[in-house]
Backbone as CSV, one residue per row, in Angstrom:
resi,resn,N_x,N_y,N_z,CA_x,CA_y,CA_z,C_x,C_y,C_z
1,MET,5.191,-30.344,13.413,5.147,-29.440,14.545,4.534,-28.121,14.076
2,ASN,3.680,-27.516,14.894,3.010,-26.290,14.463,3.882,-25.071,14.713
3,GLU,3.518,-23.984,14.040,4.277,-22.736,14.098,4.397,-22.196,15.516
4,GLY,3.303,-22.226,16.241,3.306,-21.684,17.598,4.311,-22.368,18.493
5,SER,4.376,-23.690,18.416,5.326,-24.399,19.280,6.764,-24.166,18.805
6,LEU,6.969,-24.024,17.496,8.315,-23.705,17.003,8.767,-22.331,17.508
7,ILE,7.863,-21.374,17.494,8.198,-20.035,17.981,8.513,-20.088,19.473
8,THR,7.718,-20.823,20.226,7.961,-20.966,21.666,9.316,-21.613,21.926
9,GLN,9.637,-22.657,21.156,10.933,-23.314,21.310,12.079,-22.376,20.941
10,ALA,11.885,-21.595,19.866,12.912,-20.640,19.460,13.137,-19.598,20.549
11,GLN,12.057,-19.143,21.170,12.183,-18.175,22.248,12.894,-18.765,23.461
12,ALA,12.803,-20.083,23.614,13.481,-20.763,24.722,14.948,-21.044,24.401
13,GLY,15.392,-20.631,23.202,16.795,-20.795,22.849,17.094,-21.913,21.871
14,ASP,16.078,-22.540,21.310,16.270,-23.625,20.356,16.585,-23.047,18.976
15,GLY,17.857,-23.069,18.613,18.297,-22.531,17.327,17.751,-23.301,16.140
16,GLU,17.547,-24.589,16.307,17.004,-25.409,15.221,15.557,-25.010,14.913
17,ALA,14.795,-24.705,15.944,13.405,-24.276,15.737,13.372,-22.947,14.992
18,LEU,14.243,-22.023,15.374,14.320,-20.748,14.668,14.751,-20.977,13.222
19,GLY,15.679,-21.873,13.022,16.118,-22.205,11.667,14.979,-22.724,10.807
20,GLN,14.127,-23.559,11.381,12.970,-24.071,10.639,12.003,-22.948,10.289
21,LEU,11.801,-22.036,11.219,10.909,-20.898,10.967,11.457,-20.021,9.841
22,LEU,12.749,-19.772,9.873,13.369,-18.948,8.831,13.367,-19.666,7.485
23,GLN,13.631,-20.938,7.508,13.643,-21.736,6.276,12.277,-21.710,5.589
24,ALA,11.236,-21.776,6.368,9.882,-21.768,5.809,9.550,-20.431,5.149
25,ARG,10.290,-19.395,5.508,10.021,-18.057,4.985,11.114,-17.561,4.045
26,GLN,12.005,-18.436,3.628,13.167,-17.994,2.868,12.812,-17.295,1.560
27,ASP,11.824,-17.776,0.838,11.457,-17.132,-0.432,10.933,-15.726,-0.202
28,LYS,10.068,-15.580,0.772,9.501,-14.260,1.084,10.598,-13.306,1.556
29,LEU,11.497,-13.789,2.388,12.592,-12.954,2.873,13.505,-12.522,1.729
30,TYR,13.827,-13.460,0.860,14.706,-13.133,-0.271,14.039,-12.113,-1.188
31,ARG,12.797,-12.346,-1.521,12.074,-11.443,-2.425,12.033,-10.030,-1.838
32,THR,11.737,-9.925,-0.574,11.663,-8.613,0.064,13.040,-7.948,0.108
33,ALA,14.048,-8.688,0.503,15.401,-8.129,0.557,15.846,-7.661,-0.827
34,PHE,15.572,-8.455,-1.846,15.976,-8.094,-3.207,15.299,-6.804,-3.654
35,LEU,14.053,-6.616,-3.290,13.346,-5.397,-3.667,13.975,-4.155,-3.033
36,TYR,14.633,-4.327,-1.913,15.299,-3.195,-1.266,16.712,-2.971,-1.791
37,VAL,17.476,-4.038,-1.963,18.904,-3.867,-2.268,19.274,-4.139,-3.727
38,HIS,18.399,-4.766,-4.485,18.506,-4.905,-5.941,19.581,-5.836,-6.482
39,ASN,20.161,-6.654,-5.659,21.049,-7.678,-6.205,21.122,-8.861,-5.246
40,GLN,21.478,-10.003,-5.813,21.435,-11.257,-5.068,22.391,-11.265,-3.883
41,THR,23.602,-10.804,-4.095,24.605,-10.843,-3.035,24.174,-10.018,-1.832
42,ASP,23.726,-8.802,-2.085,23.282,-7.955,-0.984,22.018,-8.506,-0.330
43,ALA,21.113,-9.064,-1.126,19.890,-9.651,-0.566,20.244,-10.791,0.386
44,LEU,21.187,-11.620,-0.003,21.607,-12.719,0.867,22.288,-12.199,2.130
45,ASP,23.050,-11.108,2.001,23.660,-10.487,3.182,22.582,-9.971,4.135
46,VAL,21.548,-9.362,3.583,20.455,-8.843,4.407,19.755,-9.993,5.122
47,ILE,19.527,-11.098,4.428,18.871,-12.255,5.056,19.742,-12.817,6.172
48,GLN,21.039,-12.881,5.928,21.943,-13.389,6.960,21.923,-12.476,8.188
49,GLU,21.950,-11.177,7.961,21.884,-10.228,9.076,20.546,-10.337,9.798
50,THR,19.479,-10.539,9.042,18.147,-10.698,9.637,18.109,-11.933,10.530
51,ALA,18.665,-13.026,10.051,18.694,-14.261,10.837,19.476,-14.058,12.131
52,LEU,20.603,-13.376,12.027,21.412,-13.114,13.218,20.654,-12.242,14.219
53,GLN,20.051,-11.174,13.724,19.293,-10.285,14.615,18.094,-11.005,15.229
54,ALA,17.445,-11.851,14.434,16.310,-12.620,14.961,16.771,-13.554,16.076
55,MET,17.907,-14.201,15.861,18.443,-15.111,16.868,18.779,-14.357,18.155
56,LEU,19.361,-13.165,18.008,19.760,-12.384,19.175,18.576,-11.789,19.934
57,SER,17.462,-11.557,19.235,16.370,-10.847,19.888,15.055,-11.620,19.964
58,ILE,15.059,-12.909,19.625,13.819,-13.695,19.630,13.171,-13.717,21.013
59,LYS,13.975,-13.660,22.054,13.416,-13.689,23.411,12.623,-12.423,23.724
60,LYS,12.863,-11.355,22.968,12.160,-10.089,23.185,10.812,-10.037,22.471
61,LEU,10.535,-11.028,21.643,9.260,-11.069,20.925,8.147,-11.307,21.931
62,ARG,7.308,-10.291,22.140,6.271,-10.370,23.163,5.037,-11.135,22.695
63,GLN,4.713,-11.003,21.415,3.504,-11.638,20.900,3.887,-12.591,19.761
64,PRO,4.028,-13.864,20.070,4.451,-14.834,19.059,3.575,-14.866,17.805
65,GLU,2.314,-14.478,17.916,1.435,-14.503,16.745,1.856,-13.452,15.708
66,PHE,2.696,-12.516,16.095,3.189,-11.493,15.177,4.622,-11.773,14.735
67,PHE,5.025,-13.029,14.771,6.389,-13.399,14.383,6.729,-12.904,12.981
68,ASP,5.825,-13.105,12.023,6.114,-12.717,10.640,6.332,-11.212,10.505
69,THR,5.472,-10.423,11.115,5.635,-8.976,10.991,6.893,-8.503,11.731
70,TRP,7.207,-9.125,12.854,8.431,-8.828,13.603,9.651,-9.138,12.744
71,LEU,9.645,-10.281,12.079,10.773,-10.701,11.254,10.942,-9.787,10.042
72,ILE,9.860,-9.399,9.413,9.947,-8.507,8.249,10.477,-7.141,8.669
73,ARG,10.080,-6.678,9.848,10.600,-5.393,10.341,12.110,-5.482,10.530
74,ILE,12.597,-6.590,11.060,14.040,-6.784,11.215,14.706,-6.762,9.848
75,LEU,14.110,-7.432,8.873,14.670,-7.482,7.526,14.740,-6.084,6.905
76,ILE,13.680,-5.309,7.032,13.672,-3.954,6.477,14.770,-3.110,7.134
77,ASN,14.887,-3.201,8.445,15.940,-2.457,9.142,17.324,-2.892,8.675
78,SER,17.512,-4.185,8.472,18.798,-4.691,7.990,19.095,-4.179,6.581
79,ALA,18.074,-4.153,5.736,18.259,-3.654,4.367,18.643,-2.183,4.382
80,TYR,17.964,-1.401,5.193,18.296,0.024,5.267,19.697,0.256,5.833
81,ARG,20.107,-0.568,6.791,21.473,-0.454,7.323,22.490,-0.718,6.214
82,LEU,22.261,-1.768,5.427,23.174,-2.087,4.334,23.206,-0.949,3.313
83,LEU,22.046,-0.416,2.970,21.993,0.678,1.994,22.708,1.928,2.520
84,ARG,22.543,2.235,3.800,23.258,3.382,4.386,24.761,3.154,4.322
85,HIS,25.181,1.929,4.641,26.604,1.602,4.592,27.143,1.754,3.169
86,GLN,26.385,1.248,2.185,26.818,1.369,0.793,26.889,2.827,0.365
87,LYS,25.909,3.612,0.784,25.900,5.029,0.425,27.117,5.722,1.018
88,ASN,27.416,5.429,2.268,28.590,6.021,2.905,29.868,5.585,2.207
89,THR,29.934,4.319,1.798,31.109,3.811,1.084,31.247,4.492,-0.268
90,GLU,30.128,4.648,-0.981,30.170,5.313,-2.280,30.606,6.766,-2.132
91,LEU,30.121,7.444,-1.085,30.530,8.827,-0.860,32.020,8.903,-0.548
92,ALA,32.510,7.951,0.252,33.942,7.924,0.555,34.748,7.652,-0.705
93,ASP,34.279,6.722,-1.553,34.970,6.423,-2.806,35.003,7.643,-3.723
94,MET,33.879,8.363,-3.788,33.831,9.560,-4.623,34.803,10.608,-4.095
95,HIS,34.888,10.702,-2.790,35.797,11.662,-2.184,37.252,11.319,-2.510
96,GLN,37.536,10.028,-2.622,38.893,9.573,-2.922,39.149,9.520,-4.429
97,GLY,38.153,9.886,-5.242,38.359,9.928,-6.682,38.035,8.651,-7.413
98,THR,37.415,7.679,-6.760,37.020,6.444,-7.423,35.513,6.356,-7.432
99,THR,34.987,5.489,-8.233,33.541,5.276,-8.241,33.256,3.831,-7.911
100,ALA,32.287,3.621,-7.093,31.889,2.252,-6.743,31.040,1.696,-7.875
101,ALA,31.422,0.563,-8.389,30.666,-0.050,-9.477,29.393,-0.677,-8.931
102,ARG,28.302,-0.361,-9.555,27.025,-0.945,-9.150,26.273,-1.297,-10.414
103,PRO,25.827,-2.518,-10.557,25.144,-2.912,-11.785,23.869,-2.113,-11.982
104,GLU,23.617,-1.727,-13.218,22.396,-0.995,-13.559,21.232,-1.963,-13.652
105,LEU,20.113,-1.541,-13.144,18.911,-2.358,-13.213,18.009,-1.789,-14.290
106,HIS,17.450,-2.644,-15.079,16.611,-2.201,-16.178,15.165,-2.629,-15.994
107,TRP,14.789,-2.936,-14.815,13.428,-3.369,-14.570,12.594,-2.157,-14.239
108,ASP,11.573,-1.938,-15.014,10.723,-0.770,-14.825,10.162,-0.704,-13.414
109,LEU,9.744,-1.816,-12.908,9.134,-1.822,-11.588,10.113,-1.359,-10.517
110,LEU,11.313,-1.906,-10.520,12.295,-1.513,-9.513,12.671,-0.049,-9.657
111,GLN,12.785,0.410,-10.883,13.112,1.815,-11.110,11.996,2.706,-10.580
112,ASP,10.758,2.333,-10.874,9.628,3.129,-10.389,9.541,3.093,-8.873
113,LEU,9.756,1.935,-8.269,9.726,1.841,-6.807,10.822,2.697,-6.179
114,ASN,11.982,2.710,-6.798,13.096,3.474,-6.240,12.880,4.974,-6.320
115,LYS,11.993,5.417,-7.178,11.697,6.847,-7.279,10.797,7.314,-6.147
116,LEU,10.175,6.374,-5.477,9.269,6.715,-4.384,10.048,6.979,-3.107
117,SER,9.420,7.718,-2.197,10.022,7.909,-0.887,10.020,6.567,-0.157
118,PRO,10.910,6.378,0.816,10.923,5.108,1.561,9.581,4.781,2.208
119,LYS,8.857,5.778,2.684,7.562,5.527,3.325,6.573,4.904,2.345
120,LEU,6.524,5.446,1.127,5.611,4.904,0.120,6.102,3.553,-0.382
121,ARG,7.404,3.441,-0.599,7.984,2.195,-1.110,7.753,1.051,-0.120
122,ASP,7.927,1.310,1.169,7.750,0.263,2.180,6.346,-0.331,2.140
123,VAL,5.326,0.534,2.119,3.966,-0.012,2.143,3.659,-0.784,0.867
124,LEU,4.143,-0.327,-0.273,3.875,-1.038,-1.524,4.575,-2.398,-1.555
125,ILE,5.810,-2.436,-1.089,6.548,-3.709,-1.072,5.867,-4.699,-0.128
126,LEU,5.515,-4.239,1.050,4.893,-5.149,2.013,3.515,-5.609,1.548
127,TYR,2.732,-4.712,0.986,1.372,-5.051,0.576,1.356,-5.871,-0.710
128,TYR,2.074,-5.430,-1.716,2.002,-6.100,-3.012,2.919,-7.318,-3.130
129,PHE,4.109,-7.249,-2.580,5.076,-8.315,-2.805,5.152,-9.324,-1.666
130,ASN,4.662,-8.952,-0.497,4.655,-9.890,0.626,3.254,-10.327,0.992
131,ASP,2.272,-9.821,0.266,0.874,-10.190,0.485,0.427,-9.994,1.924
132,LEU,0.940,-8.955,2.574,0.474,-8.648,3.915,-0.831,-7.871,3.807
133,SER,-1.692,-8.045,4.776,-2.930,-7.276,4.820,-2.596,-5.841,5.222
134,LEU,-3.565,-4.960,5.081,-3.367,-3.570,5.500,-3.010,-3.510,6.983
135,HIS,-3.703,-4.314,7.783,-3.448,-4.354,9.219,-2.021,-4.842,9.519
136,GLU,-1.576,-5.868,8.812,-0.224,-6.399,9.030,0.840,-5.384,8.619
137,VAL,0.616,-4.684,7.510,1.562,-3.641,7.090,1.644,-2.575,8.177
138,ALA,0.496,-2.196,8.719,0.467,-1.200,9.794,1.272,-1.675,11.005
139,GLN,1.156,-2.951,11.344,1.906,-3.492,12.481,3.407,-3.469,12.212
140,VAL,3.808,-3.881,11.023,5.234,-3.917,10.692,5.835,-2.520,10.768
141,LEU,5.137,-1.545,10.223,5.676,-0.195,10.140,5.326,0.689,11.335
142,HIS,4.523,0.150,12.261,4.122,0.894,13.461,3.411,2.196,13.095
143,ILE,2.436,2.078,12.179,1.631,3.222,11.765,0.164,2.791,11.728
144,PRO,-0.762,3.733,11.766,-2.183,3.378,11.696,-2.564,2.790,10.334
145,THR,-3.591,1.964,10.327,-4.068,1.344,9.088,-4.490,2.403,8.073
146,GLY,-5.099,3.483,8.526,-5.494,4.559,7.626,-4.300,5.184,6.923
147,THR,-3.183,5.277,7.624,-1.958,5.806,7.022,-1.447,4.853,5.952
148,VAL,-1.556,3.551,6.211,-1.158,2.558,5.204,-1.983,2.753,3.944
149,LYS,-3.302,2.888,4.110,-4.193,3.064,2.961,-3.824,4.308,2.161
150,SER,-3.581,5.404,2.851,-3.268,6.642,2.128,-1.907,6.560,1.443
151,ARG,-0.942,5.882,2.078,0.374,5.738,1.442,0.295,4.828,0.223
152,ILE,-0.529,3.789,0.303,-0.715,2.928,-0.868,-1.327,3.746,-2.006
153,ALA,-2.333,4.526,-1.685,-2.984,5.338,-2.716,-2.009,6.333,-3.340
154,ARG,-1.230,7.014,-2.492,-0.248,7.972,-3.015,0.838,7.276,-3.817
155,GLY,1.311,6.137,-3.312,2.344,5.392,-4.031,1.853,4.915,-5.376
156,LEU,0.633,4.400,-5.406,0.067,3.939,-6.676,-0.128,5.090,-7.653
157,GLN,-0.538,6.240,-7.125,-0.700,7.407,-7.999,0.634,7.780,-8.634
158,ARG,1.671,7.777,-7.834,3.005,8.105,-8.369,3.482,7.029,-9.340
159,MET,3.152,5.768,-9.038,3.527,4.677,-9.949,2.775,4.820,-11.271
160,ARG,1.505,5.226,-11.201,0.719,5.430,-12.428,1.331,6.521,-13.282
161,GLU,1.865,7.533,-12.633,2.511,8.614,-13.374,3.730,8.104,-14.130
162,GLU,4.370,7.068,-13.582,5.539,6.467,-14.230,5.160,5.339,-15.183
163,GLY,4.008,4.762,-15.007,3.566,3.607,-15.779,2.719,2.725,-14.893
164,ASP,2.074,1.740,-15.454,1.125,0.917,-14.704,1.747,-0.411,-14.299
165,VAL,3.034,-0.409,-14.025,3.778,-1.642,-13.801,3.310,-2.401,-12.570
166,ILE,3.077,-1.723,-11.458,2.756,-2.429,-10.214,1.392,-3.105,-10.317
167,HIS,0.428,-2.492,-10.989,-0.868,-3.146,-11.159,-0.725,-4.385,-12.024
168,GLU,0.079,-4.309,-13.060,0.295,-5.473,-13.907,0.897,-6.609,-13.100
169,TYR,1.844,-6.282,-12.201,2.464,-7.319,-11.381,1.434,-7.964,-10.468
170,ARG,0.691,-7.148,-9.735,-0.251,-7.691,-8.751,-1.286,-8.571,-9.413
171,PHE,-1.868,-8.109,-10.504,-2.927,-8.880,-11.133,-2.375,-10.105,-11.865
172,SER,-1.140,-10.062,-12.284,-0.572,-11.245,-12.921,-0.258,-12.326,-11.899
173,GLN,-0.192,-11.934,-10.616,0.057,-12.898,-9.550,-1.235,-13.442,-8.966
174,ASN,-2.370,-13.132,-9.605,-3.696,-13.624,-9.185,-4.087,-13.151,-7.789
175,HIS,-3.889,-11.891,-7.518,-4.286,-11.334,-6.214,-5.643,-10.752,-6.322
């Protein structure tokens, strides 16, 4: 069955069709979620929330050909919601005199990405790790393509200041 008919069936309320669409994208969804939340448990929570939100709002998808960008936008929003919740929890824990344990990450790339503003980090994650085109990144983030280009350039410049990790990743993936 082709993607278009699966999307149409999902919009008509077929949960199995939506499940097939999500299953086909599970690696991409996991990779993107992990880049935002930095651990497996939270990444899986973000994917679960994304699936739920997709199920609840699939009927609102106006242009089925943009299913992937629509789904990634839901995932990014879910990741940011989880991060805000964690930040609020950590602040509450600090206020109560405890510290929330969070595993330290030693990956240069993740550390460098986390130093960037969310605007720069979003375009780099979508472009480099999800292989979206400049136009697709613009659609996901609801910004002009020229803005995507300038944010990529600024993000890469800042990454270069920290090290050349992102270029090594992209070229090692044969892009």
